[in-house]
C-alpha positions in Angstrom: -18.9 -6.5 7.4 -15.5 -4.5 7.2 -14.4 -1.6 6.4 -10.8 -0.4 5.4 -9.1 3.2 5.1 -8.7 1.7 1.7 -12.1 1.9 1.2 -12.8 5.5 2.8 -9.9 6.6 0.6 -11.9 5.3 -2.7 -14.8 6.4 -1.8 -13.6 10.3 -2.4 -12.2 8.7 -5.9 -14.7 6.6 -7.7 -17.8 4.3 -6.3 -17.1 1.9 -9.2 -13.6 1.0 -7.8 -14.8 1.3 -4.4 -17.4 -1.5 -5.1 -14.7 -3.6 -7.8 -12.5 -3.5 -4.7 -14.5 -4.5 -2.0 -15.8 -7.4 -4.3 -12.1 -8.7 -4.4 -11.8 -7.2 -7.6 -8.3 -5.4 -7.7 -6.2 -4.4 -10.3 -3.6 -2.2 -8.7 -1.1 -5.5 -9.2 -1.5 -4.3 -12.9 -0.7 -0.6 -12.4 2.7 1.0 -12.6 1.7 4.4 -11.1 0.6 2.2 -8.4 3.8 0.3 -7.9 5.4 3.8 -8.1 2.9 5.0 -5.0 4.1 2.6 -3.1 8.2 2.8 -4.1 7.9 6.5 -2.9 6.3 5.5 -0.1 9.1 3.0 1.0 12.2 4.8 0.0 11.4 8.7 0.5 11.5 8.8 4.7 13.7 5.6 4.8 14.9 6.5 8.9 11.0 7.5 9.4 10.6 3.5 10.2 13.2 4.0 13.5 11.4 6.3 14.8 7.4 5.5 14.2 5.8 2.1 14.3 3.3 0.9 12.1 0.4 -0.2 13.3 -2.9 -2.0 13.0 -6.2 -0.8 14.4 -10.0 -2.1 14.5 -12.6 -0.5 16.3 -16.6 -1.7 16.2 -18.7 0.9 15.3 -22.5 1.5 15.7 -24.5 2.8 12.7 -27.9 2.5 11.9 -26.9 -0.8 10.3 -25.7 -2.4 12.8 -22.2 -2.9 14.4 -19.3 -2.6 11.7 -15.7 -3.0 12.0 -13.6 -0.8 11.1 -10.2 -1.6 10.5 -6.5 0.2 9.2 -3.1 -0.7 8.9 -1.0 2.9 9.6 2.5 2.9 7.7 3.9 5.4 10.2 2.9 6.3 13.5 4.9 8.6 16.2 2.6 7.4 19.4 5.2 9.8 21.4 3.9 13.1 19.7 0.7 11.4 18.6 1.2 12.1 14.8 0.3 10.0 12.1 2.2 10.3 8.9 1.0 9.4 5.4 3.3 9.5 2.1 1.1 10.4 -1.6 2.6 10.5 -4.6 1.0 13.8 -6.3 -1.9 16.3 -4.1 -4.5 15.2 -7.4 -6.7 13.3 -5.0 -6.3 15.2 -1.8 -9.4 15.3 -0.8 -9.4 11.3 -0.8 -6.0 11.2 1.0 -7.5 13.7 3.7 -10.5 11.2 4.3 -8.1 8.4 4.9 -6.1 10.1 7.3 -9.2 11.2 9.2 -9.7 7.6 9.1 -7.2 6.6 10.7 -7.2 9.3 13.9 -11.3 8.6 14.0 -10.0 4.9 14.5 -6.9 6.0 17.1 -9.4 7.9 19.4 -12.6 5.4 19.5 -9.2 3.0 20.8 -8.2 6.4 23.2 -4.8 6.1 21.6 -3.7 9.9 21.4 -3.4 11.6 18.0 -3.2 14.9 17.8 -3.3 15.4 14.0 -1.9 13.9 10.6 0.6 15.0 8.2 0.5 14.0 4.7 3.9 14.4 2.7 4.2 15.0 -0.8 8.0 14.3 -1.6 7.8 14.6 -4.9 6.1 18.1 -4.4 7.9 18.9 -1.6 4.7 19.9 -0.1 3.2 18.5 3.8 -0.6 18.9 4.9 -1.0 18.6 8.9 -4.6 17.0 8.9 -7.1 17.9 11.6 -10.0 16.1 13.1 -12.9 17.6 14.8 -16.2 16.6 15.3 -17.6 17.7 12.0 -15.1 15.7 10.8 -15.7 12.9 12.7 -19.6 13.0 11.6 -18.3 12.9 8.0 -15.9 10.0 8.4 -19.0 8.0 10.4 -21.2 9.3 7.2 -18.9 8.2 4.9 -18.6 4.4 6.5 -22.1 4.7 5.5 -21.9 5.1 2.4 -19.1 2.8 1.3 -21.8 0.4 3.0 -24.4 1.4 0.8 -22.1 1.4 -2.0 -20.7 -2.2 -1.5 -24.3 -3.6 -0.5 -25.4 -2.8 -4.1 -26.4 -5.7 -6.5 -24.6 -4.2 -9.9 -21.7 -2.2 -10.3 -21.9 1.4 -10.6 -21.4 3.1 -13.1 -17.8 4.5 -14.8 -17.0 7.7 -14.4 -16.6 10.0 -17.3 -13.5 8.8 -19.3 -11.1 11.7 -18.6 -11.4 11.5 -15.0 -10.1 7.4 -15.4 -6.8 7.7 -17.6 -4.8 7.1 -14.6 -6.9 4.1 -13.1 -5.5 1.0 -12.4 -9.0 -0.2 -13.6 -9.1 1.8 -16.9 -8.5 -0.9 -19.0 -11.4 -3.0 -17.4 -13.8 -0.3 -17.3 -13.6 0.8 -20.9 -12.8 -2.4 -22.8 -14.3 -2.5 -25.8 -15.2 0.7 -25.4 -14.4 3.6 -28.5 
């Protein structure tokens, strides 16, 4: 089983979306909001690609469920300063963003790569957030990995969230078609 950073992010948003995404039911390609976020990430800091590297990283993590492969694709990593940069459209799902960056830091450290901190940038809000990873955070990441395994191992899809939380989700039509 492979757990990636996207699944860690989605865990903190919606278990139903997590299960669907993990079972290859993907709706992001239909979402203008997802497309806008991707464009924002690609255009907000054009000079960043010159100074930082894209990095794909993985680690075998031993859990009570056995070994699990964890992977991530970090868009911008400053190897000299040991900083992970992540660009996000809005701060609305901030906990998920922090967990994703902490997962990056966790995997870097598991591979003995110096990673001091992460920085989440919200260009539309003109804000940044520094993300640290301490021992307690590492335990939370390991718990998140187990929770992801638990959810994607379910035989059936988890229930929907309240409709009011779903309005901007790319899975909205999928989950709520036929509902009034």
